[in-house]
N, C-alpha and C positions, 0 to 999 in steps of 0.2 A: 416370151415376145413382150415387148415392153409399151409398146403402142395400143393405141385403141383400133378398135373394126372401124375398118370405111364404111360409109352408107353402101357401097356397091357389095364390099364383102358381107356385109350382114344380107342385103339383098338377094345375093346368091346363096347364104346359108339357108334362108328362107324358102327359096325356091327347093332346094334340095329336100327341106322339110317336108313340102307339098307332094314331091315326087314319091316320098315314102309313104305318102297317106292314099295314094293310088290303090284301089280295091286288090288288083291282082300283086301287086308288089308286097302287099300286107299278107296277103295268102301264101305269097313265098315266104316271106319272112316267118310267119308262125310256123309254117311248115320245117323250114329250116332249123329252127331253136328246137322244134319237138324230135327231129330226126336224124341230123346230120352230125352223127358222132362217128367221127373215122379215126381209123391209126394209122393209114397208109391209101396207096391210091385204089388197092383191090377195094378197100372195102368203101371207097369213095364210089366205085364202077358199080359195086351190087346195091348201095343205097341211092344214086342219083346218075344213072348212067346215060349218054348224051343221048338225045332222041326219045327219051322218053318223057312223062310228065315229071317226073321227081327231077329230073336231071334238067328241065327248063326251069323248075322252080329255085334250085338251088342256083343254078347260072344266073338268075335273075337278082338275087341276093349279092353274090359274090362281084357279078360285074357292076351293081349299083354302089357298093363300096367301093370297087376298084377305080371307077369315074371320081366318086368323091374324093378319093385320097388323091387322084391324080392331081385334082383342081387344087388340093392343099399342097401339094409338092412344087407347084408350080405358083405359089405364092398368090393365088385368085382367092383363097379361104385366109380369113385370120386365124393362126397356128392355137392360140388359145379358147378363141371361140367356137372353134371346130371342136376339141377334145373337150370343154365343159358342155358340150351340147350333144356327142355325139359318143356314148359310150357302148351303144351297142356295136359299133365297128370292132372293139375289142374282143367281143365275145364271137363275131365274125371269124377274125382273124384267127384267133386260138381255135374253134371247131375246124377250119379250113388248113390251118398250116399241115398239119402231119402229113396231108397228100400232096402239097406243092410241089415239093424237090420232084418226085416221081411222075407227076402230071406236065412240068415243064418240060422232062427227057421224053416221055412218052409221046407228047402230042407237038413236039419240036416249037417249042415257046419258050423261049427261056424268059419273057418278060412278063407272063402269066403271073397276076397279084403282086407283082414287084412293087407297086404303089402303095398297097398296103401293108407290105413288108418293111417300104420305106417309112410309112405314118408309124407303124407298130413301133420301129426302132428311135422315133424321134421322142416317144415316151417312156422308153426304156427305165426302168426304176434307179439304177443306178447311174443314171447321167442327167436326169432331168426331173424336178419334182411335178408331182400332178396337180392339174391346174382345177379352180374351179368346185363341180361337183365330184370330182374325182377325188378329192380330199379325203372323202368318207372310207373309201377303199385301199387308204395308204396303209393302214396294218396288216393288212392282207398281202398286198405287194409287197412290203417291208419282210414278212415272215417267209415269203416266196424268196425273196434274194438270199436271208439267211440258208436256208434250204437245199437252196440250189436248184427249186421247183421253177417254171417257167409258165405252168399253168395260168397264173394270174387268179389263182383262188386257192392258194396254201397247199402243204406239201402232199394230203392226204386224199385230193380229188383226183379221179379218174373222169373218162370224158362224160358219161352219164351223168356222174355226180355234179360236174360242173354247172348244165344247164340247172339241176333242181336245184341246189345252192342259191340262184341269183334270185328266189322270190321267196316271201313265205308259203307256207303249204295250203295256206285257204286261200291265196292270192289268184285271182284270175289272168292270164296272160295280157297283157296291153297292147296287143300286136293289132 
């Protein structure tokens, strides 16, 4: 995107950030990145079934990012500003993606997480350079492109390793 964000786009981005700071959503985000490692819908139902506390936490995170991505897809948010300041979205999408196709079928909701899928496609390494703060991850994404991996974290990472590799071993979560 060649333009600067408008004041309205910047204000909306700040409002989204403030929502992320809400205590219950912080709790949900913390739980999600520690526990939501799925390979299919069966895993998702075991870890975060609808109607359970864990299901509520997972849906809080998934629907927060679904809404944020919908705002971007309708050009209410500035694309570069969104991606430069919303790296968490990529982690959420990568963790959720394996269960999405089956979930859409079972729950008869073909649009579930479609805004997230569309956002992820906007920054597909083969088509679009990574902006701002995501440039530091470019070598990893480039290694993925060469190896055929779609994890965003290199060819040798499985679901459990993805999360652990995102921060130094002695670092505390910032959620």
